[in-house]
Residue frames as a rotation matrix with the C-alpha (Angstrom) as fourth column:
MET 1
0.575 0.818 0.000 0.00
0.818 -0.575 0.000 0.00
0.000 0.000 -1.000 0.00
SER 2
-0.092 -0.611 0.786 1.31
0.590 -0.670 -0.451 3.42
0.802 0.423 0.422 -0.94
LYS 3
-0.402 -0.122 -0.907 2.24
0.872 -0.353 -0.339 5.89
-0.279 -0.928 0.248 1.79
ASN 4
-0.987 0.032 -0.156 1.21
-0.080 -0.945 0.316 8.82
-0.137 0.324 0.936 -0.41
LYS 5
-0.368 0.926 0.080 -2.51
0.841 0.369 -0.395 9.30
-0.396 -0.078 -0.915 0.11
GLY 6
-0.027 0.340 0.940 -2.73
0.748 -0.617 0.244 12.49
0.663 0.710 -0.238 -1.91
PHE 7
-0.227 0.050 0.973 -4.07
-0.321 -0.947 -0.026 15.44
0.920 -0.318 0.231 0.00
SER 8
-0.339 0.007 -0.941 -3.72
0.701 0.669 -0.247 14.62
0.627 -0.744 -0.232 3.69
ILE 9
0.731 0.553 -0.399 -4.92
0.662 -0.433 0.612 16.15
0.165 -0.712 -0.682 6.92
THR 10
0.020 -0.830 -0.558 -1.41
0.725 -0.372 0.579 17.59
-0.688 -0.416 0.594 7.32
SER 11
-0.708 -0.243 0.663 -1.73
0.683 -0.475 0.555 19.36
0.181 0.846 0.502 3.96
ALA 12
0.272 0.889 0.368 -5.07
0.602 -0.456 0.656 20.88
0.751 0.043 -0.659 4.98
GLU 13
0.678 -0.065 -0.732 -3.51
0.678 -0.329 0.657 22.05
-0.284 -0.942 -0.179 8.24
ARG 14
-0.437 -0.898 -0.047 -0.63
0.770 -0.400 0.497 23.67
-0.465 0.180 0.867 6.36
TYR 15
-0.502 0.342 0.795 -2.98
0.564 -0.568 0.600 25.61
0.656 0.749 0.092 4.09
SER 16
0.591 0.804 -0.073 -5.19
0.561 -0.344 0.753 26.59
0.580 -0.486 -0.654 7.02
LEU 17
0.345 -0.557 -0.756 -2.18
0.782 -0.274 0.559 27.70
-0.518 -0.784 0.341 9.07
ALA 18
-0.705 -0.574 0.416 -0.98
0.708 -0.549 0.443 29.81
-0.026 0.607 0.794 6.13
LEU 19
-0.056 0.779 0.624 -4.42
0.463 -0.534 0.708 31.46
0.885 0.329 -0.331 5.93
TYR 20
0.709 0.300 -0.638 -4.37
0.698 -0.167 0.697 32.00
0.102 -0.939 -0.328 9.71
GLU 21
-0.125 -0.867 -0.482 -0.97
0.817 -0.365 0.445 33.66
-0.562 -0.339 0.754 9.61
LEU 22
-0.712 -0.085 0.697 -1.90
0.588 -0.616 0.525 35.89
0.384 0.783 0.489 6.66
ALA 23
0.288 0.916 0.280 -5.17
0.460 -0.389 0.799 36.94
0.840 -0.101 -0.533 8.31
ASN 24
0.607 -0.118 -0.786 -3.46
0.776 -0.126 0.618 37.53
-0.172 -0.985 0.015 11.64
GLU 25
-0.494 -0.867 -0.070 -0.69
0.797 -0.483 0.362 39.67
-0.347 0.123 0.930 10.06
SER 26
-0.702 0.280 0.655 -3.32
0.364 -0.649 0.668 41.72
0.612 0.707 0.354 8.23
ASN 27
-0.925 0.379 0.004 -5.47
-0.143 -0.339 -0.930 42.15
-0.351 -0.861 0.368 11.37
LEU 28
-0.331 0.824 -0.459 -8.38
-0.887 -0.106 0.449 40.51
0.321 0.556 0.767 9.53
LEU 29
-0.974 -0.189 -0.128 -8.60
-0.146 0.947 -0.286 37.32
0.176 -0.260 -0.950 11.55
GLU 30
-0.584 0.806 0.095 -12.12
-0.001 0.117 -0.993 37.84
-0.812 -0.580 -0.067 12.89
GLN 31
0.120 0.633 -0.765 -13.54
-0.817 -0.375 -0.438 38.85
-0.564 0.678 0.472 9.50
VAL 32
-0.404 -0.346 -0.847 -11.84
-0.816 0.555 0.163 35.99
0.414 0.757 -0.506 7.64
GLU 33
-0.990 0.076 0.123 -13.04
-0.005 0.832 -0.554 33.51
-0.144 -0.549 -0.823 10.27
ASP 34
-0.231 0.967 -0.105 -16.65
-0.229 -0.160 -0.960 34.75
-0.945 -0.198 0.259 9.98
GLN 35
0.174 0.260 -0.950 -16.48
-0.957 -0.182 -0.225 34.66
-0.231 0.948 0.218 6.19
SER 36
-0.770 -0.476 -0.425 -14.95
-0.546 0.836 0.053 31.14
0.330 0.273 -0.904 6.26
LEU 37
-0.770 0.567 0.292 -17.87
0.077 0.537 -0.840 30.01
-0.633 -0.625 -0.457 8.42
SER 38
0.143 0.860 -0.490 -20.30
-0.558 -0.339 -0.757 31.48
-0.818 0.382 0.431 5.88
ILE 39
-0.216 -0.282 -0.935 -18.55
-0.946 0.299 0.128 29.56
0.243 0.912 -0.331 3.07
LEU 40
-0.989 -0.148 -0.003 -18.81
-0.140 0.938 -0.318 26.35
0.050 -0.314 -0.948 5.11
ASP 41
-0.364 0.930 0.054 -22.52
-0.097 0.020 -0.995 27.09
-0.926 -0.367 0.083 5.66
LEU 42
0.167 0.382 -0.909 -22.93
-0.911 -0.294 -0.290 27.62
-0.378 0.876 0.299 1.93
ILE 43
-0.660 -0.481 -0.577 -21.22
-0.666 0.730 0.153 24.31
0.348 0.485 -0.802 1.17
SER 44
-0.950 0.287 0.121 -23.49
0.163 0.790 -0.592 22.43
-0.265 -0.542 -0.797 3.57
SER 45
-0.197 0.956 -0.218 -26.70
-0.021 -0.227 -0.974 24.21
-0.980 -0.187 0.065 2.53
SER 46
0.380 0.308 -0.872 -26.22
-0.811 -0.343 -0.475 24.46
-0.445 0.888 0.119 -1.24
LYS 47
0.495 -0.113 0.862 -26.13
0.230 0.973 -0.004 21.16
-0.838 0.200 0.507 -3.09
ASP 48
0.949 -0.096 0.299 -25.19
0.276 -0.197 -0.941 22.97
0.149 0.976 -0.160 -6.32
PHE 49
0.585 -0.768 0.261 -22.17
-0.761 -0.631 -0.153 24.70
0.282 -0.109 -0.953 -4.76
SER 50
0.257 -0.446 0.858 -21.07
-0.585 0.634 0.505 21.50
-0.769 -0.631 -0.098 -3.03
ASN 51
0.677 0.060 0.734 -21.33
0.433 0.773 -0.463 19.57
-0.595 0.631 0.497 -6.29
LEU 52
0.929 -0.352 0.117 -19.41
-0.118 -0.578 -0.807 22.28
0.352 0.736 -0.578 -8.16
ILE 53
0.348 -0.826 0.442 -16.54
-0.922 -0.218 0.319 21.99
-0.167 -0.519 -0.838 -5.68
LYS 54
0.053 -0.299 0.953 -16.44
-0.357 0.886 0.297 18.20
-0.933 -0.356 -0.059 -5.87
ASP 55
0.906 0.321 0.278 -16.86
0.144 0.383 -0.912 17.96
-0.399 0.866 0.301 -9.65
PRO 56
0.010 -0.998 0.066 -13.42
0.404 0.064 0.913 17.25
-0.915 0.018 0.403 -11.16
THR 57
-0.169 -0.032 0.985 -14.61
0.985 -0.020 0.169 18.50
0.014 0.999 0.034 -14.56
SER 58
0.832 0.439 -0.339 -15.28
0.472 -0.881 0.018 22.03
-0.290 -0.175 -0.941 -13.26
SER 59
0.275 -0.751 0.600 -13.02
0.699 -0.271 -0.661 24.42
0.659 0.602 0.451 -15.09
GLN 60
-0.485 -0.561 -0.671 -10.81
0.863 -0.434 -0.260 26.89
-0.146 -0.705 0.694 -13.26
GLU 61
-0.898 0.162 0.410 -12.54
0.032 -0.903 0.428 29.75
0.440 0.397 0.805 -15.05
ASP 62
0.068 0.993 -0.093 -15.99
0.113 0.085 0.990 28.63
0.991 -0.078 -0.106 -13.84
LEU 63
0.269 -0.024 -0.963 -14.76
0.923 0.291 0.251 28.20
0.274 -0.957 0.100 -10.27
LEU 64
-0.758 -0.613 -0.223 -13.01
0.648 -0.746 -0.151 31.58
-0.074 -0.259 0.963 -10.30
LYS 65
-0.614 0.623 0.486 -16.19
-0.093 -0.668 0.739 33.26
0.784 0.408 0.468 -11.60
VAL 66
0.368 0.788 -0.493 -18.28
0.416 0.335 0.845 31.64
0.831 -0.516 -0.205 -8.86
ILE 67
-0.011 -0.460 -0.888 -15.80
0.999 -0.033 0.004 32.64
-0.031 -0.887 0.460 -6.13
ASN 68
-0.922 -0.310 0.231 -15.62
0.338 -0.936 0.093 36.21
0.187 0.164 0.968 -7.48
ASN 69
-0.239 0.921 0.307 -19.43
-0.080 -0.334 0.939 36.44
0.968 0.200 0.154 -7.46
ILE 70
0.478 0.384 -0.790 -19.73
0.690 0.393 0.608 35.00
0.544 -0.836 -0.077 -3.96
SER 71
-0.387 -0.744 -0.544 -16.94
0.919 -0.356 -0.168 37.29
-0.069 -0.565 0.822 -2.73
GLU 72
-0.883 0.084 0.462 -18.55
0.081 -0.942 0.326 40.40
0.462 0.325 0.825 -4.23
ASN 73
0.037 0.999 0.030 -22.07
0.013 -0.030 0.999 39.56
0.999 -0.037 -0.014 -3.05
ASN 74
0.693 0.218 -0.687 -20.90
0.614 0.320 0.721 38.84
0.377 -0.922 0.088 0.50
LYS 75
0.741 -0.453 0.496 -18.24
-0.433 -0.886 -0.164 41.57
0.514 -0.093 -0.853 0.61
PHE 76
0.831 -0.506 -0.232 -15.46
0.555 0.721 0.414 39.10
-0.043 -0.473 0.880 1.45
GLU 77
0.513 -0.778 -0.364 -12.03
-0.329 -0.570 0.753 40.36
-0.793 -0.266 -0.548 2.34
ASN 78
0.610 -0.368 -0.701 -9.61
-0.757 -0.010 -0.654 40.35
0.234 0.930 -0.285 -0.60
LEU 79
-0.428 -0.820 0.381 -7.33
-0.896 0.439 -0.060 38.11
-0.118 -0.367 -0.923 1.44
LEU 80
-0.197 0.434 0.879 -9.92
-0.207 0.858 -0.470 35.32
-0.958 -0.274 -0.080 1.59
LYS 81
0.822 0.510 -0.253 -10.94
-0.310 0.028 -0.950 35.81
-0.478 0.860 0.182 -2.05
ASN 82
0.290 -0.813 -0.504 -7.30
-0.915 -0.082 -0.395 35.60
0.280 0.576 -0.768 -3.13
PHE 83
-0.537 -0.459 0.708 -6.74
-0.699 0.711 -0.070 32.54
-0.471 -0.532 -0.703 -0.95
LEU 84
0.263 0.728 0.633 -9.73
-0.075 0.669 -0.739 30.75
-0.962 0.147 0.231 -2.50
SER 85
0.858 -0.010 -0.513 -8.53
-0.506 -0.178 -0.844 31.74
-0.082 0.984 -0.158 -5.98
PHE 86
-0.171 -0.985 0.000 -5.08
-0.985 0.171 -0.037 30.40
0.036 -0.006 -0.999 -5.11
LEU 87
-0.331 0.128 0.935 -6.66
-0.345 0.906 -0.246 27.06
-0.878 -0.404 -0.256 -4.13
ILE 88
0.752 0.653 0.085 -8.45
-0.112 0.254 -0.961 26.94
-0.649 0.713 0.264 -7.48
ILE 89
0.613 -0.580 -0.536 -5.30
-0.767 -0.277 -0.578 27.73
0.187 0.766 -0.615 -9.46
LYS 90
-0.481 -0.842 0.244 -3.28
-0.877 0.460 -0.141 25.13
0.006 -0.281 -0.960 -7.51
ARG 91
-0.123 0.562 -0.818 -6.07
-0.433 0.711 0.554 22.59
0.893 0.422 0.156 -8.04
ARG 92
-0.907 -0.178 -0.381 -6.74
0.268 0.454 -0.850 22.29
0.325 -0.873 -0.364 -4.33
PHE 93
-0.606 0.725 0.328 -10.26
-0.747 -0.660 0.078 23.76
0.273 -0.198 0.941 -4.28
PHE 94
0.023 0.570 -0.822 -11.67
-0.131 0.816 0.562 20.26
0.991 0.094 0.093 -4.00
TYR 95
-0.223 -0.252 -0.942 -10.36
0.814 0.482 -0.322 20.35
0.536 -0.839 0.098 -0.38
VAL 96
-0.496 -0.003 0.868 -11.67
-0.132 -0.988 -0.079 23.81
0.858 -0.153 0.490 0.52
GLU 97
0.602 0.781 0.164 -14.13
-0.320 0.048 0.946 22.46
0.731 -0.622 0.279 3.09
GLN 98
0.627 -0.456 -0.632 -11.41
0.713 0.663 0.229 20.48
0.314 -0.594 0.741 4.87
ILE 99
-0.436 -0.853 0.287 -9.03
0.686 -0.521 -0.508 23.47
0.583 -0.024 0.812 4.78
LEU 100
-0.266 0.390 0.882 -11.58
-0.335 -0.895 0.294 25.97
0.904 -0.217 0.368 6.10
LYS 101
0.824 0.522 -0.221 -12.70
-0.011 0.405 0.914 23.62
0.567 -0.751 0.340 8.91
SER 102
0.245 -0.838 -0.488 -9.05
0.932 0.343 -0.121 23.26
0.269 -0.425 0.864 9.90
PHE 103
-0.541 -0.397 0.741 -8.69
0.296 -0.915 -0.275 27.06
0.787 0.071 0.612 9.76
ILE 104
0.337 0.756 0.562 -11.69
-0.416 -0.416 0.809 27.55
0.845 -0.506 0.174 12.11
GLU 105
0.843 -0.083 -0.531 -10.21
0.438 0.679 0.590 24.95
0.311 -0.730 0.609 14.47
THR 106
-0.193 -0.981 0.024 -6.81
0.856 -0.180 -0.485 26.71
0.480 -0.073 0.874 14.36
CYS 107
-0.304 0.163 0.939 -8.45
-0.169 -0.979 0.115 30.03
0.938 -0.124 0.325 15.24
SER 108
0.737 0.670 0.081 -10.24
-0.258 0.168 0.951 28.39
0.624 -0.723 0.297 18.15
LYS 109
0.574 -0.599 -0.558 -7.05
0.777 0.615 0.139 26.75
0.260 -0.513 0.818 19.46
LYS 110
-0.413 -0.794 0.446 -5.07
0.612 -0.605 -0.510 29.99
0.674 0.062 0.736 19.18
ARG 111
-0.026 0.495 0.868 -7.73
-0.484 -0.766 0.423 31.71
0.875 -0.409 0.260 21.33
GLY 112
-0.878 -0.395 0.270 -7.29
-0.429 0.398 -0.811 28.95
0.213 -0.828 -0.519 23.91
GLU 113
0.067 0.982 0.177 -10.77
-0.997 0.072 -0.022 27.51
-0.035 -0.175 0.984 23.44
LEU 114
-0.866 -0.171 0.470 -11.62
-0.201 0.979 -0.016 23.89
-0.457 -0.108 -0.883 24.15
LYS 115
-0.492 0.728 -0.476 -14.17
-0.626 0.084 0.776 22.14
0.605 0.680 0.414 21.97
ALA 116
-0.822 0.321 0.471 -17.05
-0.247 0.546 -0.801 20.52
-0.514 -0.774 -0.369 23.81
GLU 117
-0.680 0.662 -0.315 -19.98
-0.120 0.323 0.939 18.42
0.723 0.676 -0.140 22.62
LEU 118
-0.783 0.532 0.322 -23.31
-0.380 0.000 -0.925 18.52
-0.492 -0.847 0.202 24.42
LYS 119
-0.655 0.667 -0.355 -26.22
-0.082 0.404 0.911 16.23
0.751 0.626 -0.210 23.64
SER 120
-0.822 0.450 0.349 -29.49
-0.423 -0.073 -0.903 16.32
-0.381 -0.890 0.251 25.52
ALA 121
-0.733 0.622 0.275 -32.70
0.663 0.744 0.086 14.34
-0.151 0.246 -0.957 25.40
LYS 122
0.430 0.883 -0.185 -34.87
0.811 -0.469 -0.349 17.44
-0.395 0.000 -0.918 25.81
GLU 123
0.248 -0.265 0.932 -34.51
0.648 -0.669 -0.362 20.68
0.720 0.694 0.006 23.87
LEU 124
-0.116 -0.382 -0.917 -32.43
0.939 -0.342 0.023 23.09
-0.323 -0.859 0.398 25.97
SER 125
0.919 0.395 0.022 -33.03
0.389 -0.892 -0.231 26.83
-0.071 0.221 -0.973 26.07
SER 126
0.370 -0.814 0.447 -30.23
0.227 -0.388 -0.893 29.25
0.901 0.432 0.041 25.23
GLU 127
0.423 -0.175 0.889 -30.07
-0.808 -0.518 0.283 30.18
0.411 -0.838 -0.360 28.95
GLU 128
0.876 -0.066 0.477 -29.50
-0.222 0.823 0.523 26.53
-0.427 -0.564 0.706 29.92
ILE 129
0.721 -0.645 0.255 -26.82
0.613 0.421 -0.669 26.13
0.324 0.638 0.699 27.25
THR 130
0.305 -0.588 0.749 -25.10
-0.251 -0.809 -0.532 29.32
0.919 -0.026 -0.394 28.45
LYS 131
0.624 -0.015 0.781 -25.22
-0.782 0.004 0.624 28.09
-0.013 -1.000 -0.009 32.05
ILE 132
0.903 -0.298 0.311 -23.67
0.269 0.954 0.132 24.74
-0.336 -0.035 0.941 31.06
THR 133
0.538 -0.723 0.433 -20.99
0.461 -0.177 -0.870 26.52
0.705 0.668 0.238 29.01
ASP 134
0.366 -0.365 0.856 -20.14
-0.635 -0.770 -0.057 28.81
0.680 -0.523 -0.514 31.95
GLU 135
0.785 -0.020 0.620 -19.93
-0.518 0.529 0.673 25.84
-0.341 -0.849 0.404 34.31
LEU 136
0.815 -0.510 0.274 -17.64
0.578 0.746 -0.330 23.94
-0.037 0.428 0.903 31.91
THR 137
0.454 -0.643 0.617 -15.48
0.045 -0.675 -0.736 27.07
0.890 0.362 -0.277 31.50
GLN 138
0.471 -0.238 0.849 -15.00
-0.856 -0.354 0.376 27.20
0.211 -0.904 -0.371 35.29
ASN 139
0.845 -0.072 0.530 -14.33
-0.196 0.881 0.432 23.46
-0.497 -0.469 0.730 35.64
PHE 140
0.645 -0.599 0.474 -11.79
0.762 0.545 -0.349 23.29
-0.049 0.586 0.809 32.82
SER 141
0.291 -0.514 -0.807 -10.27
0.268 -0.766 0.585 26.76
-0.918 -0.386 -0.084 33.43
SER 142
-0.859 -0.496 0.129 -10.46
0.248 -0.181 0.952 27.49
-0.449 0.849 0.279 29.72
LYS 143
-0.344 0.748 -0.568 -12.86
-0.832 -0.523 -0.183 29.03
-0.434 0.410 0.802 27.24
ILE 144
-0.518 0.273 0.811 -15.31
0.275 0.951 -0.144 26.45
-0.810 0.148 -0.568 25.96
LYS 145
-0.608 0.397 -0.688 -16.68
-0.792 -0.357 0.495 26.35
-0.049 0.846 0.531 22.42
LEU 146
-0.514 0.505 0.693 -19.83
-0.166 0.735 -0.658 24.30
-0.841 -0.453 -0.294 22.84
ASN 147
-0.770 0.349 -0.534 -21.47
-0.511 0.163 0.844 22.34
0.382 0.923 0.052 20.03
TYR 148
-0.560 0.649 0.515 -25.04
-0.481 0.252 -0.840 21.50
-0.675 -0.718 0.171 21.10
LYS 149
-0.737 0.401 -0.544 -27.25
-0.373 0.431 0.822 18.79
0.564 0.809 -0.168 19.62
HIS 150
-0.072 0.807 0.586 -30.72
-0.934 0.151 -0.323 17.67
-0.349 -0.570 0.744 20.59
ASP 151
-0.709 -0.238 -0.663 -30.86
-0.483 0.850 0.211 13.84
0.513 0.470 -0.718 20.57
LYS 152
0.199 0.920 0.337 -34.21
-0.945 0.089 0.315 12.23
0.259 -0.382 0.887 21.38
SER 153
0.405 -0.055 -0.913 -32.65
-0.133 0.984 -0.119 8.75
0.905 0.169 0.391 21.37
LEU 154
-0.687 -0.714 0.135 -31.00
-0.198 0.005 -0.980 9.50
0.699 -0.700 -0.145 24.74
ILE 155
-0.034 0.834 -0.550 -34.47
0.683 0.422 0.597 9.18
0.730 -0.355 -0.584 26.37
GLY 156
0.960 0.276 0.041 -33.38
0.163 -0.673 0.721 11.45
0.227 -0.686 -0.692 29.24
GLY 157
0.551 -0.774 -0.312 -30.26
0.477 -0.015 0.879 13.14
-0.685 -0.633 0.361 30.61
LEU 158
0.809 -0.394 -0.437 -27.15
-0.558 -0.748 -0.358 14.67
-0.186 0.534 -0.825 29.03
VAL 159
0.574 -0.781 0.244 -23.93
0.795 0.604 0.062 13.61
-0.196 0.158 0.968 27.36
VAL 160
0.911 -0.373 -0.177 -21.05
-0.381 -0.925 -0.014 16.09
-0.159 0.080 -0.984 27.67
GLN 161
0.569 -0.796 0.207 -17.64
0.807 0.589 0.042 15.56
-0.156 0.143 0.977 26.10
VAL 162
0.885 -0.445 -0.137 -14.75
-0.451 -0.893 -0.015 17.97
-0.115 0.075 -0.990 26.53
GLY 163
-0.136 -0.957 -0.254 -11.61
-0.986 0.155 -0.055 16.71
0.092 0.244 -0.966 24.87
SER 164
-0.570 -0.134 -0.811 -11.14
-0.220 0.975 -0.007 13.13
0.792 0.174 -0.585 26.06
THR 165
-0.961 0.268 0.069 -13.34
-0.031 0.144 -0.989 13.60
-0.275 -0.953 -0.130 29.13
MET 166
-0.544 0.828 -0.135 -16.89
-0.200 0.029 0.979 12.33
0.815 0.560 0.150 28.76
VAL 167
-0.864 0.430 0.261 -19.80
-0.237 0.111 -0.965 12.47
-0.444 -0.896 0.006 31.18
ASP 168
-0.670 0.653 -0.352 -22.81
-0.219 0.280 0.935 10.39
0.710 0.703 -0.045 30.12
THR 169
-0.864 0.436 0.250 -25.86
-0.247 0.066 -0.967 10.72
-0.438 -0.898 0.051 32.37
SER 170
-0.409 0.740 -0.534 -28.33
-0.860 -0.117 0.496 9.61
0.305 0.662 0.685 29.71
ILE 171
0.247 0.617 0.747 -30.98
-0.731 0.625 -0.274 7.01
-0.636 -0.478 0.606 30.43
LYS 172
0.832 0.006 -0.554 -29.96
-0.469 0.541 -0.698 5.26
0.295 0.841 0.453 27.21
ASN 173
-0.153 -0.979 -0.135 -26.46
-0.583 0.200 -0.788 4.73
0.798 -0.042 -0.601 28.64
LYS 174
-0.450 0.031 0.892 -27.81
-0.861 0.251 -0.443 3.51
-0.238 -0.968 -0.086 31.98
LEU 175
0.658 0.730 0.185 -30.07
-0.616 0.663 -0.426 1.00
-0.433 0.166 0.886 30.22
GLN 176
0.580 -0.545 -0.606 -27.10
-0.445 0.412 -0.795 -0.15
0.683 0.731 -0.004 28.15
GLN 177
-0.477 -0.785 0.396 -25.06
-0.752 0.131 -0.646 -0.69
0.455 -0.606 -0.652 31.34
ILE 178
-0.024 0.571 0.821 -27.90
-0.798 0.484 -0.360 -2.72
-0.602 -0.663 0.444 32.91
GLU 179
0.870 0.358 -0.339 -28.18
-0.493 0.616 -0.614 -4.80
-0.011 0.702 0.712 29.75
ASN 180
0.136 -0.913 -0.384 -24.42
-0.549 0.253 -0.797 -5.46
0.825 0.319 -0.467 29.75
ARG 181
-0.557 -0.311 0.770 -24.53
-0.830 0.241 -0.503 -6.58
-0.029 -0.920 -0.392 33.43
MET 182
0.395 0.790 0.470 -27.44
-0.690 0.592 -0.416 -8.91
-0.607 -0.160 0.779 32.68
ILE 183
0.769 -0.186 -0.611 -25.55
-0.460 0.503 -0.732 -10.46
0.444 0.844 0.301 29.75
GLU 184
-0.250 -0.968 0.031 -22.45
-0.648 0.143 -0.748 -10.96
0.719 -0.207 -0.663 31.90
ALA 185
-0.251 0.208 0.945 -24.45
-0.932 0.212 -0.294 -12.61
-0.262 -0.955 0.140 34.74
């Protein structure tokens, strides 16, 4: 099996780190991060745009026109527009989603934020989510970037994961533990 797997996670991290450093030097980090998030939203919400990115037969001219239109309509920073154009010219635009996700993660790490996942059986209000985030921030002595999901399959309770630490108080988990003990007996 070949060691060369084409475009790797390391390659995406290199491109994202280059974008981070350029944005940071230009004092445009916050704007570029927001605009990168909007591109990621566009990729996930627009099937046409997603297909255009993944289509190997898309010409550079077509991709450049689309990026120029998106950049003008959304008033993107020239830095981001030029970076996306660079990816197109270097035939790396196929990996733009991976690169931008890595860029967002890099920004988060550089701010000292920890990523946390929260799943709950019942729909939580924004006040409850804020309270949980504040509590996690105190417990981990670091800013927490919380990703919240409502998951009815949990039946009741919460599942919180911060880094490698996981707390699972869901009824689903407790039932699974009881089932495992019954199987072992």
